[in-house]
C-alpha positions as CSV (number, residue, x, y, z in Angstrom):
1,M,0.0,0.3,0.2
2,K,1.2,3.4,-0.9
3,V,0.6,6.6,0.6
4,L,1.3,10.0,0.0
5,I,1.0,12.6,3.2
6,A,0.6,16.2,2.6
7,G,2.1,18.0,5.1
8,A,5.4,17.9,7.3
9,G,4.0,18.8,10.6
10,P,3.3,16.5,13.5
11,T,0.1,15.2,12.3
12,G,2.1,14.4,8.9
13,L,4.9,13.2,10.4
14,T,2.5,11.2,12.9
15,A,0.9,9.3,10.3
16,G,3.4,8.7,8.4
17,V,5.8,6.9,11.4
18,E,2.5,5.2,12.0
19,L,2.0,3.8,8.5
20,A,6.0,3.5,7.7
21,R,6.5,1.1,10.9
22,R,3.3,-1.2,10.0
23,G,5.1,-1.7,6.4
24,S,3.7,0.8,4.1
25,T,5.7,3.0,1.6
26,V,5.0,6.3,2.5
27,E,6.2,10.0,0.7
28,I,5.4,13.2,2.9
29,I,5.3,16.7,0.8
30,D,5.3,19.9,2.0
31,K,5.2,23.2,0.1
32,K,8.0,24.6,2.6
33,D,11.5,24.7,1.8
34,Q,13.0,23.0,4.6
35,G,11.1,21.6,8.3
36,S,9.9,24.0,10.7
37,T,12.4,26.2,12.7
38,L,9.8,27.7,15.2
39,S,9.0,26.4,18.3
40,R,5.1,26.9,17.5
41,A,3.0,24.0,19.7
42,V,4.8,22.9,23.1
43,G,2.6,20.6,24.7
44,I,2.7,16.9,24.4
45,N,0.1,15.1,26.8
46,P,0.2,11.6,28.3
47,R,-2.0,10.1,25.3
48,S,0.3,11.4,22.5
49,L,3.0,9.8,24.7
50,D,1.4,6.4,24.7
51,L,0.9,6.7,21.0
52,L,4.2,7.5,19.8
53,S,6.2,4.6,21.8
54,P,5.8,2.2,19.5
55,S,7.4,3.6,17.4
56,G,10.4,4.5,19.8
57,V,9.7,8.3,19.5
58,T,8.4,8.8,22.9
59,G,11.9,8.3,24.2
60,D,13.4,10.4,22.4
61,L,10.8,12.9,23.1
62,L,11.0,12.2,26.6
63,A,15.2,12.7,26.7
64,Q,14.6,16.0,24.9
65,G,11.3,17.6,27.0
66,V,11.3,19.2,30.3
67,K,8.2,17.9,32.5
68,F,5.0,20.2,33.5
69,E,4.7,18.2,37.0
70,S,2.1,21.5,37.6
71,V,0.5,24.6,37.3
72,R,0.9,27.6,39.1
73,F,-1.7,30.0,39.1
74,Y,-1.1,34.0,39.7
75,R,-4.0,36.8,40.8
76,E,-2.4,39.5,39.1
77,A,1.6,38.6,40.7
78,Q,0.2,37.1,43.7
79,H,1.2,33.3,43.9
80,W,-2.9,31.7,44.7
81,A,-2.6,28.3,44.1
82,T,-0.2,25.2,42.9
83,L,-2.0,22.1,40.9
84,P,0.1,19.5,41.0
85,L,-0.4,17.6,37.7
86,T,1.5,13.9,39.0
87,A,-1.8,13.8,41.5
88,A,-4.2,12.6,38.6
89,P,-3.6,8.4,38.6
90,Q,-1.5,7.1,35.8
91,R,-3.3,6.6,32.2
92,R,-1.3,5.6,29.6
93,G,1.4,5.5,31.7
94,Y,2.2,9.1,31.9
95,N,0.9,11.9,34.5
96,F,2.5,14.9,32.9
97,M,2.6,17.0,30.3
98,L,6.1,17.3,28.0
99,G,7.2,20.5,27.7
100,L,9.0,20.9,23.7
101,P,9.2,23.1,20.7
102,Q,8.0,21.8,17.7
103,D,10.6,22.0,15.4
104,Q,12.0,20.0,18.1
105,T,9.4,17.0,17.9
106,E,9.0,17.1,14.1
107,E,12.9,16.6,13.9
108,I,12.6,13.6,16.2
109,L,9.2,12.2,13.9
110,R,10.9,13.1,10.8
111,D,14.1,11.1,11.8
112,T,12.7,8.2,12.6
113,F,9.9,8.1,9.8
114,V,13.2,8.4,7.3
115,A,15.0,5.4,9.4
116,L,11.5,3.3,8.8
117,G,12.0,3.9,4.7
118,G,9.9,7.0,4.9
119,T,10.6,9.8,2.3
120,V,10.2,13.7,3.0
121,R,9.8,15.9,-0.2
122,Y,10.4,19.4,0.9
123,G,9.6,22.3,-1.2
124,T,6.4,20.5,-3.2
125,T,3.3,22.2,-3.5
126,L,-0.3,20.0,-3.7
127,T,-2.0,21.4,-6.8
128,G,-4.7,19.1,-7.6
129,V,-7.2,15.8,-7.0
130,C,-8.3,12.9,-8.4
131,Q,-9.2,9.8,-7.8
132,D,-11.4,7.1,-8.5
133,E,-12.1,3.3,-6.8
134,D,-8.8,2.2,-6.9
135,R,-6.3,5.2,-6.6
136,V,-5.6,9.0,-6.0
137,I,-3.8,11.0,-8.6
138,V,-2.7,13.8,-6.9
139,E,-0.6,16.9,-8.9
140,T,2.2,18.8,-7.9
141,K,4.3,21.9,-8.6
142,N,8.4,20.4,-9.0
143,A,7.2,16.9,-8.6
144,G,4.4,16.6,-11.4
145,E,2.2,14.0,-10.7
146,I,2.3,11.1,-8.2
147,Q,-0.5,8.0,-7.4
148,C,-1.0,6.9,-4.4
149,D,-3.5,3.7,-2.9
150,Y,-4.5,7.1,-0.6
151,L,-4.1,10.4,0.5
152,V,-3.5,12.4,3.9
153,G,-4.1,16.0,3.7
154,A,-2.1,16.8,7.1
155,D,-1.5,20.5,5.5
156,G,-2.6,22.9,8.0
157,V,-5.6,25.1,8.6
158,G,-5.2,26.6,4.5
159,S,-5.6,22.6,3.4
160,A,-4.6,22.7,-0.5
161,T,-5.9,18.9,-0.1
162,R,-9.2,19.9,2.0
163,D,-10.3,22.4,-1.2
164,A,-9.2,19.8,-3.4
165,I,-12.0,17.9,-2.7
166,G,-14.3,20.5,-1.9
167,I,-14.8,20.0,1.7
168,A,-16.5,23.2,4.2
169,Y,-14.0,24.4,6.7
170,D,-17.1,25.9,8.6
171,G,-16.4,28.4,11.4
172,Q,-15.7,32.0,12.6
173,D,-12.6,33.9,13.6
174,L,-12.8,35.2,17.0
175,P,-12.9,39.0,18.4
176,G,-9.4,40.0,19.8
177,T,-5.1,39.2,19.8
178,W,-3.3,36.7,21.4
179,S,0.5,37.6,21.3
180,I,3.2,34.8,21.8
181,A,7.0,34.8,22.8
182,D,9.5,32.6,22.7
183,V,12.5,33.6,25.4
184,E,15.5,32.7,27.0
185,A,14.8,34.3,30.6
186,G,16.0,33.3,34.5
187,W,13.0,32.0,36.0
188,T,13.1,29.6,38.5
189,H,9.9,27.5,38.1
190,N,11.5,25.0,35.5
191,N,8.8,22.4,35.8
192,E,6.0,24.2,36.4
193,T,3.7,25.8,33.8
194,S,2.5,29.7,35.4
195,L,-0.7,31.2,34.6
196,C,-1.5,34.8,35.6
197,L,-5.2,35.3,35.8
198,M,-5.3,39.8,35.8
199,R,-8.2,42.0,35.3
200,D,-10.4,42.6,32.7
201,G,-10.4,39.1,31.3
202,K,-6.7,39.7,30.7
203,M,-4.5,36.4,31.2
204,A,-1.3,35.5,30.8
205,L,1.1,32.3,30.5
206,I,4.4,31.5,30.9
207,A,5.6,27.8,30.1
208,P,9.4,26.0,30.2
209,L,10.5,24.7,27.3
210,G,13.9,23.1,28.8
211,G,17.1,24.7,30.3
212,N,16.5,28.3,30.5
213,R,14.0,28.6,27.2
214,F,10.3,29.6,28.2
215,R,7.2,30.2,25.8
216,A,4.9,33.1,27.1
217,V,1.1,33.4,26.1
218,S,-1.5,36.1,26.7
219,N,-4.7,37.6,25.0
220,T,-3.1,40.6,24.6
221,D,-0.6,42.3,22.0
222,N,2.1,41.7,23.6
223,A,3.0,38.8,26.1
224,L,5.8,39.9,27.7
225,A,4.4,43.4,28.9
226,A,1.2,41.7,30.0
227,L,3.3,39.3,32.4
228,P,2.9,40.4,35.8
229,L,5.7,38.1,36.6
230,K,9.2,39.3,37.2
231,I,11.1,37.4,34.6
232,N,15.0,38.1,33.3
233,V,14.9,38.2,29.7
234,T,18.5,37.4,28.4
235,K,17.4,36.8,25.0
236,T,14.0,36.8,22.5
237,H,14.0,34.2,19.6
238,R,10.7,34.8,18.3
239,E,7.6,37.4,18.9
240,G,4.2,37.2,17.1
241,Q,0.5,37.9,17.5
242,F,-2.7,35.8,16.8
243,Q,-6.1,35.4,16.1
244,I,-7.8,32.0,17.5
245,S,-10.1,30.8,14.7
246,L,-13.2,28.3,15.5
247,R,-13.4,26.0,12.5
248,L,-14.1,22.3,11.9
249,A,-14.9,20.7,8.5
250,R,-17.5,19.4,7.5
251,E,-16.7,15.9,6.6
252,F,-12.9,14.3,7.4
253,S,-12.7,12.4,4.1
254,K,-13.9,11.8,1.0
255,G,-13.0,8.8,-1.3
256,R,-9.4,7.8,-0.6
257,V,-8.4,11.1,0.9
258,F,-8.7,11.9,4.4
259,L,-7.7,15.0,6.7
260,A,-6.4,14.6,9.6
261,G,-4.7,17.7,12.4
262,D,-5.6,21.0,11.8
263,A,-6.8,20.7,8.2
264,A,-9.6,19.0,9.8
265,H,-9.8,21.3,13.2
266,T,-8.7,24.0,14.4
267,H,-9.6,26.2,17.7
268,S,-7.9,28.2,20.7
269,P,-4.5,26.9,22.3
270,A,-6.2,26.7,25.8
271,G,-5.0,23.1,27.4
272,G,-3.0,22.4,25.1
273,R,-5.2,20.3,23.2
274,G,-4.5,21.4,18.9
275,M,-0.8,19.3,18.6
276,N,-2.3,16.6,20.2
277,L,-5.5,16.1,18.4
278,G,-3.9,15.9,15.5
279,I,-1.5,13.2,16.7
280,A,-4.9,11.2,17.4
281,D,-6.1,11.7,14.2
282,S,-3.0,10.8,12.4
283,A,-2.7,7.5,14.7
284,D,-6.1,6.4,14.2
285,L,-6.2,6.7,10.3
286,A,-3.0,5.1,10.4
287,A,-3.8,1.8,12.0
288,R,-7.4,1.7,10.1
289,L,-5.9,2.7,6.9
290,C,-3.7,-0.7,7.7
291,G,-6.5,-2.5,9.0
292,D,-6.6,-2.0,12.5
293,G,-10.7,-0.6,12.5
294,D,-13.5,0.4,10.3
295,L,-12.0,2.6,7.8
296,A,-15.4,3.9,6.6
297,H,-16.1,5.6,10.2
298,Y,-13.1,7.5,10.2
299,S,-14.9,10.5,9.8
300,R,-17.7,10.2,11.8
301,D,-15.7,8.4,14.9
302,R,-12.6,11.4,14.8
303,L,-15.4,14.2,14.3
304,A,-17.4,13.2,17.3
305,E,-14.5,13.0,19.5
306,D,-12.7,16.0,18.3
307,K,-15.8,18.0,18.8
308,Q,-15.7,17.0,22.1
309,M,-12.2,18.0,23.1
310,I,-13.1,21.6,20.8
311,A,-15.8,22.3,23.1
312,G,-14.0,21.6,26.1
313,S,-11.0,23.7,25.4
314,E,-13.1,26.2,24.3
315,Q,-15.4,26.3,27.8
316,L,-11.7,26.3,29.3
317,R,-10.7,29.8,27.1
318,K,-14.0,31.4,28.1
319,A,-13.4,31.0,31.7
320,L,-10.0,32.3,31.8
321,T,-11.0,34.9,30.3
322,S,-14.3,36.2,31.8
323,P,-14.2,39.7,32.2
324,S,-16.9,38.9,34.4
325,V,-15.1,40.4,38.7
326,A,-17.9,37.8,40.1
327,K,-17.0,35.2,37.4
328,R,-13.6,35.7,38.2
329,A,-13.6,35.6,42.4
330,L,-15.6,32.1,41.8
331,I,-12.8,30.5,39.3
332,L,-10.1,32.0,42.2
333,A,-11.8,30.9,44.9
334,G,-12.2,27.3,43.2
335,L,-8.6,26.9,42.5
336,K,-8.0,27.5,46.0
337,L,-10.3,24.6,47.2
338,V,-8.8,22.8,44.7
339,S,-5.1,23.1,45.8
340,V,-5.8,22.3,49.5
341,T,-7.9,19.1,48.9
342,P,-6.2,16.0,47.4
343,P,-9.5,14.6,45.8
344,L,-10.1,17.6,43.7
345,Q,-6.5,17.7,42.9
346,R,-6.7,14.1,41.4
347,M,-10.3,15.4,39.7
348,F,-8.6,18.5,38.2
349,A,-5.1,16.8,37.1
350,S,-7.2,14.0,35.4
351,R,-9.0,16.5,33.4
352,F,-6.2,18.8,31.9
353,L,-4.1,15.8,30.7
354,Y,-6.9,12.8,29.9
355,G,-9.3,15.3,28.4
């Protein structure tokens, strides 16, 4: 079986690894000239670690990443509560989030994929798709025509694969600007994510990426300026702004073409679900393509699960960014209660880690 994958991000590379280790012939194309050099997504959850374990990827991720063992909450700059993620009973073998810049995650996945016999072809843009009952013919810029048994569209929010097969991508862009910064800094909490809840629904987060490298995120136009905590920034790798989109493809497959990751859905970064949902999509699809599961029900099953996860992420975003003084007071009171109540700690940690 030959499978072509459009998109060499974590979603596409996961599909490639999982298909190749099961014996499929796999090629990945990507319109970029090279692999990503940006940190982008940083949180890898227990489910992803479990799914990537059979290929050996998880061992390499653990060797390079940093464990998020707890979440520290602040009221403005005042430490308010610490909730341990390790309070959760272990499921899938892990009870922590792993922090690692996306470019390093991609490098590990790509190296494993190539070692399994896969091929990644950069600088190759998908321009058209034609299919019948037996095969898919993909037109590309720079590589001509490629024939395959199945095509996986893991080519992001602006998916050329999704457009080529005519699947609608319903949703909306949310108002407001978010910002991000990837920095090196002096900050002592190297295995904890710190979240500051501020007035008027503003929030800012700082998460460790290993060593003295950290990620800051805020629902303002300047994540570093919004952060009320005193961190000594020594180097800034990247700063940027983004807008949150809530979008979901009407279906995740058409004929012999399948969608996964951001090509199928996009949502807020709250809870760190984005990359992990793409990894789950790809692992599920690869198993079904190789005969382990009902391929015909991939779209139905993934739509149901992803809708639920996206709804949870959106609920969390709304809670963290609510401008209501009463809601903010209620959230702070709840966090304080959870921080001193072991059964509630276990419930919080389980919900955060396992969805």
